[in-house]
ZAMARGU-4260 file (C-alpha; in steps of 0.2 Angstrom, whole numbers, plus 5000, padded with zeros to 4 digits):
<rodrens>
0) 4919/5168/4916 | 4914/5180/4929 | 4925/5195/4933 | 4929/5189/4951 | 4931/5173/4960
5) 4932/5167/4978 | 4948/5159/4986 | 4946/5150/5002 | 4963/5145/5011 | 4963/5132/5024
10) 4978/5129/5035 | 4980/5115/5047 | 4992/5102/5054 | 4979/5089/5049 | 4976/5096/5032
15) 4973/5079/5023 | 4958/5075/5034 | 4950/5092/5030 | 4954/5089/5012 | 4945/5073/5012
20) 4930/5081/5020 | 4931/5095/5007 | 4929/5082/4993 | 4914/5074/5003 | 4906/5092/5002
25) 4907/5092/4983 | 4923/5101/4980 | 4932/5093/4965 | 4947/5104/4963 | 4960/5111/4975
30) 4978/5117/4976 | 4988/5109/4989 | 5000/5121/4999 | 5011/5118/5014 | 5000/5112/5029
35) 4984/5116/5019 | 4975/5119/5003 | 4966/5132/4993 | 4948/5130/4986 | 4943/5142/4972
40) 4926/5145/4964 | 4916/5158/4955 | 4902/5156/4968 | 4903/5161/4986 | 4912/5148/4998
45) 4905/5154/5015 | 4895/5138/5017 | 4910/5127/5013 | 4921/5137/5025 | 4907/5135/5039
50) 4906/5116/5035 | 4925/5114/5037 | 4926/5124/5053 | 4912/5114/5061 | 4920/5098/5056
55) 4937/5104/5063 | 4928/5109/5079 | 4919/5092/5081 | 4935/5082/5077 | 4946/5093/5088
60) 4956/5098/5073 | 4966/5114/5072 | 4961/5125/5057 | 4964/5142/5051 | 4953/5149/5036
65) 4952/5165/5026 | 4942/5170/5011 | 4947/5183/4998 | 4939/5189/4982 | 4951/5191/4967
70) 4951/5195/4949 | 4947/5180/4939 | 4961/5172/4930 | 4965/5155/4922 | 4972/5149/4939
75) 4975/5131/4933 | 4987/5137/4921 | 4995/5149/4934 | 4996/5134/4946 | 5005/5124/4932
80) 5019/5136/4932 | 5024/5131/4950 | 5022/5112/4948 | 5039/5104/4946 | 5044/5085/4943
85) 5047/5074/4958 | 5061/5060/4959 | 5056/5046/4970 | 5066/5030/4969 | 5066/5023/4951
90) 5052/5035/4947 | 5051/5052/4939 | 5034/5060/4941 | 5031/5074/4930 | 5017/5084/4923
95) 5014/5082/4904 | 5022/5099/4900 | 5039/5093/4907 | 5051/5082/4898 | 5055/5064/4904
100) 5072/5060/4912 | 5083/5046/4905 | 5086/5031/4916 | 5071/5033/4926 | 5053/5026/4925
105) 5042/5040/4918 | 5025/5043/4926 | 5014/5057/4920 | 5002/5065/4932 | 4994/5082/4928
110) 4989/5088/4946 | 4973/5098/4941 | 4962/5088/4953 | 4976/5086/4966 | 4972/5068/4971
115) 4990/5065/4972 | 5005/5071/4962 | 5020/5063/4971 | 5024/5079/4980 | 5017/5073/4997
120) 5029/5064/5009 | 5017/5049/5010 | 5017/5046/4991 | 5035/5048/4989 | 5039/5036/5003
125) 5027/5023/4995 | 5036/5025/4978 | 5053/5023/4987 | 5047/5007/4995 | 5040/5001/4978
130) 5057/5005/4970 | 5067/4996/4984 | 5057/4980/4987 | 5045/4976/4973 | 5051/4967/4957
135) 5042/4956/4944 | 5053/4941/4948 | 5044/4939/4965 | 5028/4949/4963 | 5015/4947/4950
140) 4999/4955/4957 | 4995/4971/4967 | 4981/4980/4974 | 4980/4999/4977 | 4968/5004/4991
145) 4962/5022/4990 | 4970/5024/4973 | 4967/5043/4971 | 4976/5049/4955 | 4982/5031/4952
150) 5001/5036/4954 | 5005/5021/4965 | 4995/5009/4953 | 5004/5016/4938 | 5021/5013/4946
155) 5017/4995/4950 | 5010/4992/4933 | 5026/5000/4925 | 5036/4987/4935 | 5025/4974/4926
160) 5013/4969/4940 | 4995/4965/4936 | 4986/4979/4946 | 4969/4981/4954 | 4964/4997/4961
165) 4949/5005/4971 | 4944/5021/4979 | 4928/5026/4988 | 4928/5042/4978 | 4921/5040/4961
170) 4930/5055/4955 | 4947/5047/4961 | 4943/5031/4951 | 4940/5042/4935 | 4956/5051/4938
175) 4965/5035/4940 | 4958/5028/4924 | 4962/5044/4914 | 4980/5044/4921 | 4982/5026/4917
180) 4977/5030/4899 | 4990/5044/4899 | 5003/5033/4905 | 4998/5019/4893 | 4995/5006/4907
185) 4979/4996/4909 | 4971/4991/4926 | 4967/4973/4928 | 4952/4979/4938 | 4947/4995/4946
190) 4931/4999/4956 | 4922/5012/4967 | 4923/5005/4984 | 4936/4997/4996 | 4946/4982/4999
195) 4931/4974/5007 | 4923/4972/4989 | 4936/4959/4984 | 4941/4941/4991 | 4957/4940/4980
200) 4974/4940/4988 | 4989/4949/4981 | 5008/4949/4982 | 5008/4968/4985 | 4995/4979/4994
205) 4997/4997/4995 | 4985/5009/5006 | 4990/5027/5006 | 4975/5033/5016 | 4972/5041/5033
210) 4976/5032/5049 | 4958/5031/5054 | 4953/5022/5038 | 4968/5010/5039 | 4963/5005/5057
215) 4946/5001/5051 | 4952/4990/5037 | 4966/4981/5047 | 4958/4963/5045 | 4953/4966/5027
220) 4971/4973/5022 | 4979/4958/5031 | 4967/4945/5022 | 4971/4953/5005 | 4990/4949/5006
225) 4997/4932/4999 | 5010/4923/5011 | 5027/4932/5009 | 5018/4947/5001 | 5021/4965/5006
230) 5009/4977/5013 | 5013/4996/5011 | 5003/5008/5022 | 5006/5027/5022 | 4997/5043/5025
235) 5000/5041/5044 | 5003/5055/5056 | 5016/5051/5069 | 5004/5052/5083 | 4996/5036/5076
240) 5013/5026/5074 | 5011/5015/5089 | 4993/5011/5085 | 4998/5005/5068 | 5013/4995/5074
245) 5002/4987/5087 | 4988/4982/5075 | 5000/4976/5062 | 5012/4968/5075 | 5008/4950/5068
250) 5017/4955/5052 | 5036/4958/5049 | 5040/4976/5049 | 5053/4978/5035 | 5055/4997/5035
255) 5048/5013/5042 | 5051/5030/5034 | 5047/5046/5044 | 5046/5062/5034 | 5042/5077/5044
260) 5026/5072/5053 | 5021/5058/5041 | 5025/5039/5044 | 5025/5026/5030 | 5028/5007/5033
265) 5031/4991/5023 | 5027/4975/5031 | 5029/4957/5025 | 5017/4943/5029
</rodrens>
């Protein structure tokens, strides 16, 4: 371990888009902060900083960046000290070093890779929808599009549904598999790719991904739902709300949750 490490802080109202681009640049571990995230590495991060700033410039995204050189510490363990469990609907999402809570469905997510730990408004809204509307008496199968850490897949599996999952990021698929093992659930199927890779139909489809991707997948998402099935979409900034409502207007809007600048929807086919 080197004596020093580099810390790149990125702050933006559209931090999720920049975070996704950071993963595309090869970053595998971040810390999420309010309206932003932090990248740490023992190697210099100037090229990553430049790449994020250029991406922000070309997509008209506001960004503020700063790099600091710090004494090297076991920063993952330092980060763990600040991670607290999350209560969302029937679910209690906790890191493995915290105790479970009686009367709630336990989900263990260790957020070292920060693909999703239940703290984000979009994830907690999805969990609330799942708690309120999804049950094994009516729903048997589910697909999690853009599974990330697998938190939504795990919640559906813990309700007894047979769950498929996919993500275009191979690291996310690996993270989901690892978290599935940790939570003692099995995926019916999981693959690197998107909803376009399957022709199956499901009782529940969840897509907690950015609006631009959801709008590209409108037809595929609709085609993947069984009649009387539910489609949950989230990760939507409020500025995209009307476009989402228009593109999914042929489905019944069951509920829309707004938390800060984030919109989540549940539709019925």
